[in-house]
One Martini backbone bead per residue (centre of mass of N, CA, C, O) as a GRO file, in nm:
protein
  158
    1MET     BB    1  -2.398   0.724  -0.193
    2SER     BB    2  -2.307   0.443  -0.065
    3LYS     BB    3  -2.323   0.202   0.143
    4LEU     BB    4  -2.202   0.050   0.411
    5THR     BB    5  -2.076  -0.288   0.398
    6HIS     BB    6  -1.968  -0.339   0.719
    7PHE     BB    7  -2.285  -0.329   0.777
    8ASN     BB    8  -2.567  -0.414   0.901
    9GLN     BB    9  -2.899  -0.349   0.968
   10ALA     BB   10  -2.812  -0.313   1.287
   11GLY     BB   11  -2.498  -0.190   1.277
   12ASP     BB   12  -2.309  -0.426   1.254
   13ALA     BB   13  -2.018  -0.559   1.223
   14HIS     BB   14  -1.904  -0.717   0.910
   15MET     BB   15  -1.843  -0.955   0.683
   16VAL     BB   16  -1.853  -0.968   0.364
   17ASP     BB   17  -2.041  -1.137   0.128
   18VAL     BB   18  -1.868  -1.314  -0.156
   19GLY     BB   19  -1.989  -1.591  -0.255
   20ASN     BB   20  -2.165  -1.470  -0.523
   21LYS     BB   21  -1.926  -1.372  -0.657
   22GLU     BB   22  -1.720  -1.307  -0.908
   23VAL     BB   23  -1.441  -1.395  -1.070
   24THR     BB   24  -1.184  -1.150  -1.105
   25HIS     BB   25  -0.971  -0.926  -1.224
   26ARG     BB   26  -0.759  -0.749  -0.991
   27VAL     BB   27  -0.665  -0.396  -0.946
   28ALA     BB   28  -0.421  -0.195  -0.759
   29LYS     BB   29  -0.323   0.156  -0.723
   30THR     BB   30  -0.064   0.321  -0.536
   31THR     BB   31   0.042   0.599  -0.318
   32GLY     BB   32   0.342   0.765  -0.175
   33ARG     BB   33   0.528   0.974   0.065
   34LEU     BB   34   0.869   1.066   0.173
   35VAL     BB   35   0.979   1.322   0.374
   36MET     BB   36   1.314   1.465   0.387
   37GLN     BB   37   1.620   1.508   0.421
   38ALA     BB   38   1.862   1.533   0.191
   39GLU     BB   39   2.080   1.367   0.347
   40THR     BB   40   1.909   1.114   0.384
   41LEU     BB   41   1.872   1.045   0.084
   42LYS     BB   42   2.174   1.018   0.025
   43LEU     BB   43   2.228   0.778   0.205
   44ILE     BB   44   2.042   0.591   0.051
   45THR     BB   45   2.135   0.628  -0.260
   46GLU     BB   46   2.458   0.581  -0.178
   47GLY     BB   47   2.483   0.344   0.043
   48ARG     BB   48   2.558   0.483   0.355
   49HIS     BB   49   2.385   0.321   0.528
   50LYS     BB   50   2.439   0.122   0.809
   51LYS     BB   51   2.171  -0.072   0.746
   52GLY     BB   52   2.171  -0.053   0.432
   53ASP     BB   53   1.919  -0.151   0.210
   54VAL     BB   54   1.653   0.035   0.238
   55LEU     BB   55   1.478  -0.015  -0.021
   56GLY     BB   56   1.486  -0.325  -0.015
   57VAL     BB   57   1.354  -0.364   0.259
   58ALA     BB   58   1.095  -0.200   0.199
   59ARG     BB   59   0.992  -0.373  -0.032
   60ILE     BB   60   0.958  -0.634   0.129
   61ALA     BB   61   0.769  -0.519   0.345
   62GLY     BB   62   0.540  -0.447   0.149
   63ILE     BB   63   0.488  -0.729   0.041
   64MET     BB   64   0.425  -0.857   0.314
   65ALA     BB   65   0.186  -0.670   0.385
   66ALA     BB   66  -0.005  -0.750   0.160
   67LYS     BB   67  -0.020  -1.059   0.250
   68ARG     BB   68  -0.125  -0.950   0.569
   69THR     BB   69  -0.385  -0.774   0.579
   70ALA     BB   70  -0.607  -0.969   0.709
   71GLU     BB   71  -0.450  -0.960   0.994
   72LEU     BB   72  -0.499  -0.631   1.041
   73ILE     BB   73  -0.784  -0.615   0.901
   74PRO     BB   74  -1.071  -0.738   1.022
   75LEU     BB   75  -1.265  -0.728   0.729
   76CYS     BB   76  -1.067  -0.872   0.560
   77HIS     BB   77  -0.989  -1.070   0.302
   78PRO     BB   78  -0.829  -1.336   0.208
   79LEU     BB   79  -0.579  -1.331  -0.057
   80PRO     BB   80  -0.468  -1.435  -0.377
   81ILE     BB   81  -0.183  -1.319  -0.476
   82THR     BB   82  -0.032  -1.270  -0.809
   83HIS     BB   83   0.078  -0.956  -0.775
   84ILE     BB   84   0.374  -0.741  -0.705
   85GLN     BB   85   0.446  -0.387  -0.738
   86LEU     BB   86   0.730  -0.210  -0.590
   87ASP     BB   87   0.816   0.138  -0.590
   88LEU     BB   88   1.120   0.331  -0.513
   89THR     BB   89   1.137   0.692  -0.573
   90PRO     BB   90   1.316   0.953  -0.634
   91ILE     BB   91   1.175   1.297  -0.699
   92ASN     BB   92   1.387   1.447  -0.519
   93GLU     BB   93   1.602   1.569  -0.267
   94ASN     BB   94   1.346   1.475  -0.028
   95THR     BB   95   1.184   1.235  -0.200
   96ILE     BB   96   0.987   0.941  -0.171
   97GLN     BB   97   0.823   0.723  -0.393
   98CYS     BB   98   0.538   0.512  -0.376
   99THR     BB   99   0.451   0.233  -0.590
  100CYS     BB  100   0.156   0.017  -0.610
  101VAL     BB  101   0.083  -0.316  -0.741
  102VAL     BB  102  -0.211  -0.522  -0.717
  103GLU     BB  103  -0.301  -0.873  -0.775
  104THR     BB  104  -0.603  -1.066  -0.865
  105ASP     BB  105  -0.816  -1.360  -0.850
  106GLY     BB  106  -1.143  -1.257  -0.745
  107LYS     BB  107  -1.420  -1.136  -0.520
  108THR     BB  108  -1.212  -0.910  -0.431
  109GLY     BB  109  -1.024  -0.651  -0.369
  110VAL     BB  110  -0.673  -0.478  -0.345
  111GLU     BB  111  -0.660  -0.201  -0.198
  112MET     BB  112  -0.558  -0.267   0.092
  113GLU     BB  113  -0.295  -0.403   0.007
  114ALA     BB  114  -0.169  -0.155  -0.136
  115LEU     BB  115  -0.188   0.045   0.100
  116ASN     BB  116  -0.027  -0.121   0.302
  117ALA     BB  117   0.235  -0.145   0.140
  118THR     BB  118   0.296   0.154   0.120
  119GLN     BB  119   0.309   0.223   0.424
  120ILE     BB  120   0.523   0.009   0.511
  121ALA     BB  121   0.750   0.099   0.331
  122LEU     BB  122   0.768   0.387   0.451
  123LEU     BB  123   0.803   0.300   0.751
  124THR     BB  124   1.071   0.152   0.705
  125ILE     BB  125   1.234   0.393   0.631
  126TYR     BB  126   1.185   0.544   0.887
  127ASP     BB  127   1.304   0.335   1.081
  128MET     BB  128   1.597   0.329   0.944
  129CYS     BB  129   1.618   0.678   0.969
  130LYS     BB  130   1.546   0.808   1.257
  131ALA     BB  131   1.836   0.867   1.375
  132VAL     BB  132   1.876   1.112   1.142
  133ASP     BB  133   1.532   1.160   1.091
  134ARG     BB  134   1.245   1.251   1.271
  135GLY     BB  135   1.093   1.458   1.046
  136MET     BB  136   0.950   1.274   0.885
  137VAL     BB  137   0.693   1.244   0.612
  138ILE     BB  138   0.390   1.108   0.550
  139GLU     BB  139   0.226   1.133   0.222
  140GLY     BB  140  -0.034   1.079  -0.006
  141VAL     BB  141  -0.199   0.832   0.059
  142CYS     BB  142  -0.341   0.646  -0.225
  143LEU     BB  143  -0.572   0.579  -0.456
  144LEU     BB  144  -0.549   0.568  -0.812
  145GLU     BB  145  -0.650   0.265  -0.894
  146LYS     BB  146  -0.912   0.041  -1.025
  147SER     BB  147  -0.995  -0.306  -1.113
  148GLY     BB  148  -1.274  -0.475  -1.125
  149GLY     BB  149  -1.565  -0.597  -1.086
  150LYS     BB  150  -1.881  -0.467  -1.042
  151SER     BB  151  -1.777  -0.155  -1.021
  152GLY     BB  152  -1.520  -0.145  -1.173
  153ASP     BB  153  -1.364   0.129  -1.272
  154TRP     BB  154  -1.106   0.348  -1.116
  155VAL     BB  155  -1.001   0.702  -1.121
  156ARG     BB  156  -0.813   0.944  -1.018
  157GLU     BB  157  -0.869   1.286  -0.984
  158GLU     BB  158  -0.643   1.580  -1.023
   0.00000   0.00000   0.00000
């Protein structure tokens, strides 16, 4: 296991110096699910929710979250994101899956941006639907794969 990079030799938290790293194309893909009552998902997919297009609002919230990750996570570098693809898909009668791909050309990866986008998109659905289903559960949020940079490619083994 490699050492934790966000601590210096004295054990103090610090922002990692990426100044001497090469700019490479970086991609991160994440996923997560929101489990809810079947009737809640029907309200969403049939467009009957009184708050409007739940999935459309959640998609925009996720995209905005990716762009603002450095403002929320103290040691993240602000990154020029070149592309975000965020999909919200019902995968059975009571679950929506979020899949997010974030890309940049930079000196550090976009894993945190993709994870943040996934969680905020799912939280937005929760927020919009909590009046009808407070028992919803966000689960399985994780990095699926990443590419680029000195450490190379990584793919989750299931």
